[in-house]
MMTF fields as JSON, N, C-alpha, C and O atoms, coordinates in Angstrom:
{
  "mmtfVersion": "1.0.0",
  "mmtfProducer": "UNKNOWN",
  "numBonds": 391,
  "numAtoms": 392,
  "numGroups": 98,
  "numChains": 1,
  "numModels": 1,
  "chainsPerModel": [1],
  "groupsPerChain": [98],
  "chainIdList": ["A"],
  "bondAtomList": [4, 2, 8, 6, 12, 10, 16, 14, 20, 18, 24, 22, 28, 26, 32, 30, 36, 34, 40, 38, 44, 42, 48, 46, 52, 50, 56, 54, 60, 58, 64, 62, 68, 66, 72, 70, 76, 74, 80, 78, 84, 82, 88, 86, 92, 90, 96, 94, 100, 98, 104, 102, 108, 106, 112, 110, 116, 114, 120, 118, 124, 122, 128, 126, 132, 130, 136, 134, 140, 138, 144, 142, 148, 146, 152, 150, 156, 154, 160, 158, 164, 162, 168, 166, 172, 170, 176, 174, 180, 178, 184, 182, 188, 186, 192, 190, 196, 194, 200, 198, 204, 202, 208, 206, 212, 210, 216, 214, 220, 218, 224, 222, 228, 226, 232, 230, 236, 234, 240, 238, 244, 242, 248, 246, 252, 250, 256, 254, 260, 258, 264, 262, 268, 266, 272, 270, 276, 274, 280, 278, 284, 282, 288, 286, 292, 290, 296, 294, 300, 298, 304, 302, 308, 306, 312, 310, 316, 314, 320, 318, 324, 322, 328, 326, 332, 330, 336, 334, 340, 338, 344, 342, 348, 346, 352, 350, 356, 354, 360, 358, 364, 362, 368, 366, 372, 370, 376, 374, 380, 378, 384, 382, 388, 386],
  "bondOrderList": [1, 1, 1, 1, 1, 1, 1, 1, 1, 1, 1, 1, 1, 1, 1, 1, 1, 1, 1, 1, 1, 1, 1, 1, 1, 1, 1, 1, 1, 1, 1, 1, 1, 1, 1, 1, 1, 1, 1, 1, 1, 1, 1, 1, 1, 1, 1, 1, 1, 1, 1, 1, 1, 1, 1, 1, 1, 1, 1, 1, 1, 1, 1, 1, 1, 1, 1, 1, 1, 1, 1, 1, 1, 1, 1, 1, 1, 1, 1, 1, 1, 1, 1, 1, 1, 1, 1, 1, 1, 1, 1, 1, 1, 1, 1, 1, 1],
  "groupList": [{"groupName": "MET", "atomNameList": ["N", "CA", "C", "O"], "elementList": ["N", "C", "C", "O"], "formalChargeList": [0, 0, 0, 0], "bondAtomList": [1, 0, 2, 1, 3, 2], "bondOrderList": [1, 1, 2], "singleLetterCode": "M", "chemCompType": "L-PEPTIDE LINKING"}, {"groupName": "ALA", "atomNameList": ["N", "CA", "C", "O"], "elementList": ["N", "C", "C", "O"], "formalChargeList": [0, 0, 0, 0], "bondAtomList": [1, 0, 2, 1, 3, 2], "bondOrderList": [1, 1, 2], "singleLetterCode": "A", "chemCompType": "L-PEPTIDE LINKING"}, {"groupName": "LYS", "atomNameList": ["N", "CA", "C", "O"], "elementList": ["N", "C", "C", "O"], "formalChargeList": [0, 0, 0, 0], "bondAtomList": [1, 0, 2, 1, 3, 2], "bondOrderList": [1, 1, 2], "singleLetterCode": "K", "chemCompType": "L-PEPTIDE LINKING"}, {"groupName": "THR", "atomNameList": ["N", "CA", "C", "O"], "elementList": ["N", "C", "C", "O"], "formalChargeList": [0, 0, 0, 0], "bondAtomList": [1, 0, 2, 1, 3, 2], "bondOrderList": [1, 1, 2], "singleLetterCode": "T", "chemCompType": "L-PEPTIDE LINKING"}, {"groupName": "GLN", "atomNameList": ["N", "CA", "C", "O"], "elementList": ["N", "C", "C", "O"], "formalChargeList": [0, 0, 0, 0], "bondAtomList": [1, 0, 2, 1, 3, 2], "bondOrderList": [1, 1, 2], "singleLetterCode": "Q", "chemCompType": "L-PEPTIDE LINKING"}, {"groupName": "GLU", "atomNameList": ["N", "CA", "C", "O"], "elementList": ["N", "C", "C", "O"], "formalChargeList": [0, 0, 0, 0], "bondAtomList": [1, 0, 2, 1, 3, 2], "bondOrderList": [1, 1, 2], "singleLetterCode": "E", "chemCompType": "L-PEPTIDE LINKING"}, {"groupName": "ILE", "atomNameList": ["N", "CA", "C", "O"], "elementList": ["N", "C", "C", "O"], "formalChargeList": [0, 0, 0, 0], "bondAtomList": [1, 0, 2, 1, 3, 2], "bondOrderList": [1, 1, 2], "singleLetterCode": "I", "chemCompType": "L-PEPTIDE LINKING"}, {"groupName": "VAL", "atomNameList": ["N", "CA", "C", "O"], "elementList": ["N", "C", "C", "O"], "formalChargeList": [0, 0, 0, 0], "bondAtomList": [1, 0, 2, 1, 3, 2], "bondOrderList": [1, 1, 2], "singleLetterCode": "V", "chemCompType": "L-PEPTIDE LINKING"}, {"groupName": "TYR", "atomNameList": ["N", "CA", "C", "O"], "elementList": ["N", "C", "C", "O"], "formalChargeList": [0, 0, 0, 0], "bondAtomList": [1, 0, 2, 1, 3, 2], "bondOrderList": [1, 1, 2], "singleLetterCode": "Y", "chemCompType": "L-PEPTIDE LINKING"}, {"groupName": "GLY", "atomNameList": ["N", "CA", "C", "O"], "elementList": ["N", "C", "C", "O"], "formalChargeList": [0, 0, 0, 0], "bondAtomList": [1, 0, 2, 1, 3, 2], "bondOrderList": [1, 1, 2], "singleLetterCode": "G", "chemCompType": "PEPTIDE LINKING"}, {"groupName": "ASP", "atomNameList": ["N", "CA", "C", "O"], "elementList": ["N", "C", "C", "O"], "formalChargeList": [0, 0, 0, 0], "bondAtomList": [1, 0, 2, 1, 3, 2], "bondOrderList": [1, 1, 2], "singleLetterCode": "D", "chemCompType": "L-PEPTIDE LINKING"}, {"groupName": "ARG", "atomNameList": ["N", "CA", "C", "O"], "elementList": ["N", "C", "C", "O"], "formalChargeList": [0, 0, 0, 0], "bondAtomList": [1, 0, 2, 1, 3, 2], "bondOrderList": [1, 1, 2], "singleLetterCode": "R", "chemCompType": "L-PEPTIDE LINKING"}, {"groupName": "LEU", "atomNameList": ["N", "CA", "C", "O"], "elementList": ["N", "C", "C", "O"], "formalChargeList": [0, 0, 0, 0], "bondAtomList": [1, 0, 2, 1, 3, 2], "bondOrderList": [1, 1, 2], "singleLetterCode": "L", "chemCompType": "L-PEPTIDE LINKING"}, {"groupName": "PRO", "atomNameList": ["N", "CA", "C", "O"], "elementList": ["N", "C", "C", "O"], "formalChargeList": [0, 0, 0, 0], "bondAtomList": [1, 0, 2, 1, 3, 2], "bondOrderList": [1, 1, 2], "singleLetterCode": "P", "chemCompType": "L-PEPTIDE LINKING"}, {"groupName": "ASN", "atomNameList": ["N", "CA", "C", "O"], "elementList": ["N", "C", "C", "O"], "formalChargeList": [0, 0, 0, 0], "bondAtomList": [1, 0, 2, 1, 3, 2], "bondOrderList": [1, 1, 2], "singleLetterCode": "N", "chemCompType": "L-PEPTIDE LINKING"}, {"groupName": "HIS", "atomNameList": ["N", "CA", "C", "O"], "elementList": ["N", "C", "C", "O"], "formalChargeList": [0, 0, 0, 0], "bondAtomList": [1, 0, 2, 1, 3, 2], "bondOrderList": [1, 1, 2], "singleLetterCode": "H", "chemCompType": "L-PEPTIDE LINKING"}, {"groupName": "PHE", "atomNameList": ["N", "CA", "C", "O"], "elementList": ["N", "C", "C", "O"], "formalChargeList": [0, 0, 0, 0], "bondAtomList": [1, 0, 2, 1, 3, 2], "bondOrderList": [1, 1, 2], "singleLetterCode": "F", "chemCompType": "L-PEPTIDE LINKING"}, {"groupName": "SER", "atomNameList": ["N", "CA", "C", "O"], "elementList": ["N", "C", "C", "O"], "formalChargeList": [0, 0, 0, 0], "bondAtomList": [1, 0, 2, 1, 3, 2], "bondOrderList": [1, 1, 2], "singleLetterCode": "S", "chemCompType": "L-PEPTIDE LINKING"}],
  "groupTypeList": [0, 1, 2, 3, 4, 5, 6, 5, 7, 8, 9, 4, 2, 8, 3, 7, 2, 1, 5, 1, 10, 9, 5, 8, 0, 4, 11, 7, 1, 1, 8, 7, 10, 5, 4, 0, 2, 1, 12, 1, 11, 9, 0, 2, 3, 1, 3, 13, 1, 2, 12, 1, 7, 12, 3, 1, 12, 14, 12, 1, 15, 4, 12, 16, 4, 1, 5, 5, 11, 1, 9, 11, 9, 5, 1, 10, 12, 10, 11, 11, 1, 4, 1, 12, 0, 5, 17, 6, 5, 5, 3, 12, 4, 3, 9, 13, 11, 11],
  "groupIdList": [1, 2, 3, 4, 5, 6, 7, 8, 9, 10, 11, 12, 13, 14, 15, 16, 17, 18, 19, 20, 21, 22, 23, 24, 25, 26, 27, 28, 29, 30, 31, 32, 33, 34, 35, 36, 37, 38, 39, 40, 41, 42, 43, 44, 45, 46, 47, 48, 49, 50, 51, 52, 53, 54, 55, 56, 57, 58, 59, 60, 61, 62, 63, 64, 65, 66, 67, 68, 69, 70, 71, 72, 73, 74, 75, 76, 77, 78, 79, 80, 81, 82, 83, 84, 85, 86, 87, 88, 89, 90, 91, 92, 93, 94, 95, 96, 97, 98],
  "secStructList": [7, 7, 3, 3, 3, 3, 3, 3, 3, 6, 6, 3, 3, 3, 3, 3, 3, 3, 1, 1, 7, 2, 2, 2, 2, 2, 2, 2, 2, 2, 2, 2, 2, 2, 2, 2, 2, 2, 2, 2, 2, 6, 7, 1, 7, 7, 7, 2, 2, 2, 2, 2, 2, 2, 2, 2, 2, 2, 2, 2, 2, 2, 2, 2, 2, 2, 2, 2, 2, 2, 2, 2, 2, 2, 2, 2, 2, 2, 2, 2, 2, 2, 2, 2, 2, 2, 2, 2, 2, 2, 2, 2, 2, 2, 7, 7, 7, 7],
  "xCoordList": [-20.227, -21.03, -21.571, -22.014, -21.661, -22.151, -23.393, -24.084, -23.977, -25.329, -25.696, -24.851, -26.929, -27.577, -28.025, -28.714, -27.602, -27.919, -28.279, -27.949, -29.053, -29.38, -28.651, -28.58, -28.154, -27.343, -27.809, -28.534, -27.407, -27.855, -26.682, -25.941, -26.568, -25.208, -26.028, -26.693, -25.867, -26.171, -27.527, -27.837, -28.364, -29.949, -30.405, -31.601, -29.326, -29.736, -29.738, -28.854, -30.526, -30.436, -30.071, -30.546, -29.1, -28.411, -28.452, -28.287, -28.652, -28.527, -27.436, -27.182, -26.508, -25.199, -25.095, -25.834, -24.148, -23.932, -22.457, -21.479, -22.342, -21.05, -20.796, -21.725, -19.581, -19.108, -19.307, -19.706, -19.12, -19.093, -20.484, -21.415, -20.537, -21.81, -22.44, -21.792, -23.733, -24.619, -23.899, -23.681, -23.619, -23.165, -21.908, -21.844, -20.984, -19.697, -20.161, -19.694, -21.163, -21.452, -22.075, -21.718, -23.08, -23.656, -22.602, -22.839, -21.471, -20.468, -19.709, -19.443, -19.468, -18.802, -19.63, -19.005, -20.927, -21.741, -22.036, -22.306, -21.997, -22.156, -20.696, -20.707, -19.548, -18.363, -18.26, -17.713, -18.852, -18.913, -19.8, -19.543, -20.906, -21.987, -21.499, -21.683, -20.86, -20.162, -19.198, -19.337, -18.211, -17.277, -17.858, -17.373, -19.0, -19.761, -20.392, -20.359, -20.914, -21.764, -20.654, -20.966, -19.598, -18.501, -17.978, -17.726, -17.795, -17.13, -18.301, -18.058, -19.499, -20.715, -20.778, -21.171, -20.394, -20.702, -19.652, -19.911, -18.563, -17.505, -17.607, -16.775, -18.674, -18.994, -20.061, -21.048, -20.173, -21.473, -22.348, -23.52, -21.962, -22.812, -22.115, -20.992, -22.645, -21.996, -23.209, -24.16, -23.051, -24.127, -23.632, -22.449, -24.616, -24.353, -22.963, -22.084, -23.095, -22.111, -20.753, -19.763, -20.763, -19.414, -18.906, -17.684, -19.723, -19.638, -19.004, -18.078, -19.444, -19.2, -17.728, -16.948, -17.366, -16.058, -15.116, -14.056, -15.488, -14.511, -14.204, -13.114, -15.267, -15.177, -14.306, -13.482, -14.42, -13.674, -12.305, -11.455, -11.889, -10.492, -10.03, -8.946, -10.738, -10.245, -10.039, -9.052, -10.998, -10.864, -9.556, -8.893, -9.253, -8.253, -7.018, -6.136, -6.98, -5.81, -5.401, -4.294, -6.503, -6.227, -5.824, -5.098, -6.139, -5.811, -4.304, -3.588, -3.94, -2.483, -1.781, -0.685, -2.137, -1.345, -1.259, -0.133, -2.267, -2.063, -1.183, -0.297, -1.332, -0.197, 1.07, 1.881, 1.432, 2.679, 3.188, 4.383, 2.44, 2.747, 2.878, 3.71, 2.179, 2.349, 3.644, 4.357, 3.935, 5.358, 6.436, 7.4, 6.436, 7.391, 7.616, 8.746, 6.628, 6.374, 7.152, 8.028, 6.745, 7.479, 8.846, 9.606, 9.346, 10.76, 11.638, 12.803, 10.707, 11.53, 11.656, 12.688, 10.466, 10.498, 11.683, 12.41, 11.754, 12.658, 14.229, 15.155, 14.26, 15.771, 16.099, 17.235, 15.065, 15.152, 15.531, 16.385, 14.773, 15.08, 16.319, 16.988, 16.691, 18.115, 19.284, 20.394, 18.926, 20.094, 20.045, 21.099, 19.038, 18.722, 19.414, 20.108, 19.26, 19.905, 21.274, 21.978, 21.704, 23.428, 23.909, 25.047, 23.053, 23.466, 23.705, 24.652, 22.694, 22.493, 23.707, 24.401, 24.1, 25.01, 26.421, 27.343, 26.693, 27.853, 27.931, 29.055, 26.99, 27.077, 27.465, 28.206, 26.893, 26.977, 28.493, 29.153, 29.141, 30.444, 31.546, 32.58, 31.297, 32.259, 31.936, 32.788, 30.822, 30.338, 29.693, 29.777, 29.061, 28.269, 29.314, 30.43, 28.863, 29.746, 29.546, 28.51, 30.638, 30.632, 30.821, 30.815],
  "yCoordList": [-66.055, -65.709, -66.814, -67.669, -67.044, -68.187, -68.268, -67.249, -69.634, -69.877, -70.715, -71.409, -70.685, -71.585, -72.78, -72.717, -74.03, -75.251, -76.218, -76.037, -77.28, -78.207, -79.695, -80.197, -80.184, -81.427, -82.222, -81.781, -83.533, -84.481, -85.361, -85.899, -85.467, -86.11, -86.9, -86.299, -88.193, -89.156, -88.9, -88.924, -88.643, -88.534, -87.256, -87.023, -86.267, -85.158, -84.019, -84.156, -83.232, -82.209, -80.832, -80.279, -80.318, -79.126, -78.117, -78.495, -76.969, -75.78, -75.161, -74.522, -75.206, -74.557, -73.37, -73.258, -72.525, -71.462, -71.738, -71.751, -71.944, -72.373, -71.681, -71.449, -71.426, -71.032, -72.119, -71.917, -73.277, -74.461, -74.77, -74.59, -75.333, -75.65, -76.882, -77.673, -76.956, -77.808, -79.41, -80.173, -79.711, -81.167, -81.336, -82.257, -80.482, -80.703, -80.862, -81.734, -79.928, -80.0, -81.268, -81.827, -81.879, -83.241, -84.47, -85.453, -84.423, -85.132, -85.103, -86.113, -83.873, -83.833, -84.183, -84.66, -84.094, -84.42, -85.947, -86.547, -86.637, -88.012, -88.599, -89.7, -87.995, -88.641, -88.55, -89.442, -87.37, -87.537, -88.449, -89.215, -88.42, -89.437, -90.89, -91.631, -91.254, -92.543, -92.886, -93.901, -91.971, -91.877, -92.199, -92.997, -91.392, -91.486, -93.057, -93.678, -93.402, -94.689, -95.885, -96.825, -95.842, -96.699, -96.657, -97.728, -95.566, -95.577, -96.104, -96.985, -95.757, -96.229, -97.786, -98.381, -98.54, -99.861, -100.677, -101.747, -100.006, -100.641, -100.325, -100.789, -99.488, -99.146, -99.775, -99.862, -100.238, -100.728, -99.7, -99.821, -98.589, -97.466, -96.076, -95.917, -95.223, -94.011, -92.9, -93.157, -91.802, -90.792, -89.993, -89.953, -89.407, -88.884, -87.799, -87.681, -87.097, -86.067, -86.675, -86.217, -87.718, -88.443, -89.07, -89.125, -89.587, -89.969, -88.95, -89.289, -87.707, -86.483, -86.038, -85.678, -86.051, -85.586, -86.639, -86.303, -88.06, -88.87, -89.102, -89.527, -88.781, -88.625, -87.332, -87.381, -86.394, -85.095, -85.479, -84.944, -86.231, -86.521, -87.467, -87.273, -88.378, -89.27, -88.496, -88.67, -87.753, -86.895, -85.918, -85.779, -85.26, -84.386, -85.239, -84.891, -86.326, -87.441, -87.656, -87.516, -87.986, -88.06, -87.039, -87.248, -85.738, -84.73, -84.323, -83.808, -84.599, -84.365, -85.453, -85.142, -86.56, -87.684, -87.173, -87.169, -86.785, -86.26, -85.191, -85.281, -84.072, -83.003, -83.613, -83.334, -84.48, -84.974, -85.867, -85.891, -86.411, -87.109, -86.281, -86.571, -85.207, -84.063, -83.278, -82.893, -83.04, -82.486, -83.204, -82.635, -84.501, -85.353, -85.458, -85.476, -85.515, -85.443, -84.163, -84.229, -83.005, -81.821, -81.71, -81.173, -82.303, -82.317, -83.263, -83.081, -84.399, -85.336, -84.531, -84.51, -83.885, -83.219, -82.0, -81.791, -81.42, -80.293, -80.881, -80.373, -81.972, -82.579, -83.266, -83.281, -83.759, -84.183, -83.05, -83.1, -81.962, -80.775, -80.196, -79.778, -80.126, -79.662, -80.694, -80.286, -81.929, -82.781, -82.675, -82.907, -82.379, -82.271, -81.037, -81.07, -79.862, -78.449, -78.671, -78.301, -79.362, -79.523, -80.469, -80.309, -81.457, -82.068, -81.256, -81.437, -80.338, -79.588, -78.712, -78.672, -77.99, -77.074, -77.728, -76.954, -78.868, -79.697, -79.928, -79.77, -80.26, -80.758, -79.573, -79.694, -78.326, -76.939, -76.725, -76.401, -76.889, -76.422, -77.31, -76.8, -78.715, -79.681, -80.089, -80.696, -79.773, -80.151, -81.61, -82.29, -81.984, -83.191, -84.342, -84.202, -85.535, -86.746, -87.461, -87.35, -88.269, -88.994, -90.475, -91.153],
  "zCoordList": [70.234, 71.361, 71.984, 71.217, 73.248, 74.052, 73.884, 73.891, 73.679, 73.546, 74.674, 75.241, 75.03, 76.135, 75.458, 74.44, 76.066, 75.512, 76.853, 78.025, 76.274, 77.446, 76.992, 75.87, 78.265, 78.154, 79.147, 80.038, 79.066, 80.213, 80.622, 79.799, 81.838, 82.428, 83.684, 84.526, 83.644, 84.695, 85.174, 86.365, 84.159, 84.309, 84.781, 84.957, 85.031, 85.428, 83.944, 83.098, 83.831, 82.776, 83.267, 84.259, 82.384, 82.902, 81.725, 80.565, 82.02, 81.07, 81.14, 82.162, 80.038, 80.093, 79.097, 78.12, 79.417, 78.437, 77.811, 78.558, 76.505, 75.971, 74.478, 73.704, 74.228, 72.869, 72.108, 70.961, 72.481, 71.342, 71.101, 71.887, 69.738, 69.14, 69.85, 70.536, 69.616, 70.516, 70.253, 71.194, 68.974, 68.856, 69.771, 70.586, 69.62, 70.535, 71.983, 72.716, 72.397, 73.88, 74.201, 75.237, 73.358, 73.615, 73.586, 74.288, 72.8, 72.709, 74.264, 74.915, 74.629, 75.874, 76.934, 77.881, 77.097, 78.025, 77.936, 78.976, 76.689, 76.696, 77.152, 77.701, 76.978, 77.437, 79.135, 79.783, 79.745, 81.064, 81.521, 82.45, 80.889, 81.396, 81.418, 82.384, 80.283, 80.139, 81.309, 81.991, 81.495, 82.518, 84.014, 84.815, 84.187, 85.36, 85.698, 86.76, 84.513, 84.482, 84.734, 85.466, 84.232, 84.245, 85.638, 86.192, 86.241, 87.661, 88.365, 89.19, 88.213, 89.174, 89.099, 90.102, 87.909, 87.707, 88.744, 89.294, 88.858, 89.843, 91.288, 92.068, 91.735, 93.093, 93.699, 92.969, 94.797, 95.364, 95.699, 95.34, 96.396, 96.559, 96.381, 96.859, 95.813, 95.7, 95.401, 94.663, 95.993, 95.639, 94.308, 93.97, 93.649, 92.478, 92.541, 91.687, 93.802, 94.009, 94.115, 93.545, 94.866, 94.991, 93.801, 93.662, 92.855, 91.621, 90.743, 90.007, 90.769, 90.011, 90.448, 89.566, 91.662, 92.1, 91.611, 91.083, 91.778, 91.52, 89.926, 89.544, 89.049, 87.606, 87.337, 86.424, 87.945, 87.773, 88.124, 87.413, 88.991, 89.282, 88.175, 87.624, 87.87, 86.882, 85.366, 84.653, 85.092, 84.003, 83.966, 82.938, 85.184, 85.416, 85.182, 84.397, 85.86, 85.799, 84.13, 83.611, 83.59, 82.077, 81.451, 80.479, 81.784, 81.089, 81.349, 80.49, 82.551, 83.049, 82.367, 81.901, 82.219, 81.544, 79.976, 79.477, 79.245, 78.08, 77.893, 77.043, 78.662, 78.673, 78.759, 77.875, 79.756, 79.934, 78.604, 78.311, 78.025, 76.755, 75.735, 74.875, 75.618, 74.556, 74.796, 73.869, 76.216, 76.405, 76.061, 75.547, 76.282, 75.844, 74.258, 73.77, 73.62, 72.241, 71.723, 70.861, 72.333, 71.784, 72.067, 71.261, 73.451, 73.586, 72.621, 72.268, 72.263, 71.252, 69.844, 69.173, 69.508, 68.348, 68.394, 67.422, 69.338, 69.443, 69.36, 68.726, 70.098, 70.099, 68.594, 68.119, 68.009, 66.456, 65.583, 64.698, 65.934, 64.941, 65.168, 64.223, 66.294, 66.68, 66.107, 65.767, 66.054, 65.517, 63.954, 63.361, 63.293, 62.061, 61.614, 60.598, 62.363, 62.033, 61.949, 61.01, 63.076, 63.44, 62.223, 61.782, 61.672, 60.608, 59.265, 58.499, 59.112, 57.931, 58.028, 57.012, 59.079, 59.218, 59.179, 58.922, 59.367, 59.404, 57.909, 57.432, 57.1, 55.77, 54.91, 53.934, 55.339, 54.586, 54.789, 53.801, 56.061, 56.252, 55.612, 55.18, 55.557, 55.136, 53.577, 52.929, 53.069, 51.719, 51.849, 52.872, 50.718, 50.935, 50.926, 50.425, 51.535, 51.495, 50.235, 49.579, 49.861, 48.764, 48.843, 47.816]
}
């Protein structure tokens, strides 16, 4: 069941409703906060709204990259499993090598 929790990001407090426990939500908020602060350090001037949008874009980019890496990992795992199955089938048909 969703619980109402208070988090803080970039000096602003927000009340959110989430299924996740409070400790997890605090970790998520702290991560977003640090991402915004890091981005702000590299900019001369930026409104909090602009920082929020740029941070969201950066986080979405990180997510897409992670999904792509995971997809490549799954494809590699599938390829290896297929090669192993073919090797097992070949061994069963021809008998063990000596």
